[in-house]
N, C-alpha and C positions, 0 to 999 in steps of 0.2 A: 744506688742501686736503680737501675731502669730496666724496664720492661723488655723481656727478650724478644729479640726478632723472630717472626714468623715467617719462614721461606715457602712458598707456594701457599696453595688453598685460598686465593684471592676471591674466588668465586663462592667457595664456600663460607668467607667471612662476609661478603658483602650480603649473601643471603640472610646470615645470622642478625647482622645490625640493621637490615632492612626490616625484618619482623620485629626487631625490638623497637626501632624508632616508630612503627605503626602500631605499636602495644598488642602485637600479634605473636611474640614469642611464646611457643609451647612450654610449659611448665616443666616438662621431663623431656629431656634429650639423649639420644644414645648415639654416642660417636663411636664410629666404627673404622677400622683400618689398620695396616699393618703396624708393628712396633716401630717406634722411633720416628715416624713421619710428622709429628707435631701435634698430636691431638689433644695432649695435655696443655701444650704451650697455647692453643686456640681458646681451650676451656679458660685457662688462667687471663687470657687476655679479653675474652668475653665478660668473666666478672670484673676485671678492671674498667672495661667500658661502662658497665653498668654501676660500679661505684665511683667513677670519675665525676669530679665536680664541674670540668670544663665543657663549654657545650661545643662539641666536636665529634666528627665522625668517629674519629679513634681515639682511644685512652691518651691523655695528655702525658703520662709517666712521671707528673711532677708534683699534683696535687697530693694532699694528704690520703685519700682514698686510694689512688693507683701505688703509691708507695707501700701502703699497709697490705694491698693483695701481694706486690711482689715479695714482701717480706714474711707473707702467710700469717699476718696479725690482725688482719681486718676481723671487726667483732662479726660482720654478717656473712663472713666466709667461712664454712667448712669444709677441708680438703680430708680423705682418707684414701687409703690403699692398703694393699696385702703388704704386710712384713715380711721379711726376708728371713729365713732359717737355713742354717748350715747343715748339709747332708753329707759334706765330706771333703776333704782338703781341697781349697780353691773354689768350691760348688755351693751356690745357695739355691732355693727353691722358694716360691712364694707359699707362704700360708694361705689359708683361707681367710675372707673377711667375714666375721662371725656376727651371731645377732647381737651381740652386745652393741658393737658397731652401728649395725642396722637401727637398734634403738636409740642411739645418740643423734644420728640422722633424723629420725622421727622427732625426737625432743627438740632438736636444733630449729627444725623447719617450723616447729609451732611458735616460736618465741617472736616476739617484735623485732622488726628491724630497727637498727639503732642509728646508722649513719647512712646506709645504701638504701635505694628505693625497694629492696627486697631481700630476703635471707637467701644465700646461695652455697650450694652444697655440689662439690666435685668429689666423685667417688671413682678414684683411677683404680684399674685391675679389677674392674666390675665383673669379669668373667671368674674371678676368684670368689665370689660371694657365694658363701654357702647356702644350700635349699632353704634352710631356716630364716638365714638373712634375707634371702629374696623375699620369702612369704612375708616377713616382717614389714618390707618394705611396700608391700602391693598397695595398702592403704593411702600411703604418703604419696605414692606415684599416681593414684587415680583421684585422689581429691586432696592435693597439697594445700595447706592452710594458707589464706593471705595470698602473697605474691611470690611465694618461695619458688625457686628454682632448682632443680636437680639435674645434674649432668653426670650420666654414665659413660665410662671410656671403657673400650674392650677392643681386642683383637678381632675377635669373633663373636657373633650373638649366638652360637650353637650352646655356650655354656650357661645362657640365661632360659629362666622359664619362658614360655611363651605368654604366660600372663604378664610377666614384667616387660616383654618387648613390645607387647601391645598397647602399653600405656606409654611409651616413650615415641618420639619423633626420631626416626633414624637419619643421622648425618653421616653421610660416607666421607671417607678421606683415602685420597688414591697416592700412590708413590709419588715422590718427587721426581722431576727431570733431573737429568745430570748436570744441568746449569746450576739449577737450585740446590742440589746436594753440594755442588762443589762450592757455592756461595755460601752455604751453613757450615762447612767444615772449616773454610777458611775464616768465618767469623769466629769459630770455636778456638782459633788460637793456630790450626795448623797450617806448616807452610804449604806454598802452592804445590810442590812436588809430590809431599806426602797426601795431600788431599787427591791429586790426580791419580796416585796409586791406589786409593781406597775407592775410587768409583766402581770399579768393576766388582768389588764385593758389597757394596752398598744396597743394592737392588732397591733403590729409590729411598733410602731411609738413611738419613745422617745419623740418627741414633744407633742403627746397626752398625754402621761403619765404624764410628767412635767406640761401640763395645768390642768389636773384633780387634780393633787397634791396642785397645788396653789389654786384652787377654794376651796378645802376641808379644807386648812389651813385656808383660809378667814373665812370660816364658824365657826361657835361655837360648836367645834366637842364634847366637854361636854355635851352641851345642848342635841345636836342630841341622844347621846348615852344615856343619863340620861331619854330621852324621851322614848327611847326603852325599857329601865329596867322597866320604870313605866306604860307601855301598859297593859291594861286592858280591855278584850273584852265587860266586861259589862257596861263599863264607855265608852260611844262614844266620851265624850270630849278629852280621852287621845288620841284616835285613831286620832281624827281631828287635835290635835296638832303635833301629828307624822307625819302625812301628811303635814302639812303646813311646816314643819321642812326641808322637803327633798328639797325644793329649789323652787325659784319662777323663774329661768331661766333654759333653758337645760343643760348649762354648770355645773350650780350648783347643779341640779337634778343627772346627770351623776357622778360628783364627790362624792355627799354622798351616793349614791347607792354603788360607789365603796367603800367608807370608811366603810359603814355597811357590805358590803361582808368581808372586813377584818376583822372585829370586829367578826364576826358569825366565821370566819375561826380560828382566836384567840380565841374564847370560847371553839371551838370544839378540839382544841388542848390541852387546858388547862382541860378540861373533860375527854379527853383521858388518859391525864398523871396522873389524879387523879383517875381513874377507875370509874368516874360516868357515867354509862350507860345511864340513863335517861336524863342526862344535855348533853352528847354527841348526842343524838338522837334529841333533840330539838336544838341545834346549828346546826346541819347537815341541818334539815328541814327549819329553818329559812335562813341559806346560800342558799339553793336551792331555796326558795321563791324570794330573793333579785336577784340572778343570773337570775331567768325567767324575772323580771321586767328588768334588765338591758339589755337583749335581746329584749324585747318589745320595751323599749325605743330607741335603736341602729336601729332597722330594720323596725318597723311600724309607726313612725311619731304618738304616741298617744296622746290623752289628758292626758298631765302629771298630772292634778288634780285628775282625775278619777284614773290613773295608781297608784299616791302615796298612795290614800286614800284606793283601795283595797288591796295594799300590807301591808298598816299599820294594816287593819283590819286583814290580812291574818297572820301577825306577833302576833298580840294580841291574837289570837284562839290558835297560835302555843305554845305561852307561857303560857296557860291556862289549856293545855292537861298534 
């Protein structure tokens, strides 16, 4: 088992390791940035760097300390996050991180380090900390015992109390470049063609791209594309069936819209290669309609039932022209 590769964030990593080597690393860090861009990976890599017995700028990945961090079994590392809870068919949401877990963090930080130079705690989903849990962490964040290190990871600081934010040094994580996303997707085992197709929907986040891919694969892709082909503006039943096929959860809808956009793109390429101007124009118009629906879903928190029904009707009318 080896350390995961971190794509992008080279400057952030250099800053963190520079502070660590100079013995100036803050005792509490708040990693902020979009989901899926590598914040947790960097946090675990930092933990491995601290636990590593090799004298190198990067964790060696081979020593006992590195292997234990990767396996999640290092005695000086505590990792917690918000557990999932089922709320409906194929949909989960995060529970809160409660006060009992916050107290466990406090207890763990007070223990003496066994193998690493310091006790290390990584709190993923920190924006899911309950108010009681945040208040319970304040003392530990302000005056951590010994050389304890706490890393809080969140997509946004808005859900955290100002008193929590003020006790942490913020570390910003930006979206990855398309080249970095492509490399991360290829490293995850995707074929080059599939990785390229996911770039448009990744928004700089390999995690987002993989999540959407999984949701689209779980759906009956053939059924969705079959309903697209059967759309008829004169038969409202076909429009309604298409609308319902576009997902019952936000994740499913996002994934299926991405899949539809890819299908429109492929249809446009096929029409262009065949020299079919009418088919090319129709595919491009359908792709534009799907792209607009994607933007609405991402930016405006719309009524998804109305959004998908309007899109299905628009696609049907484009197909009828």
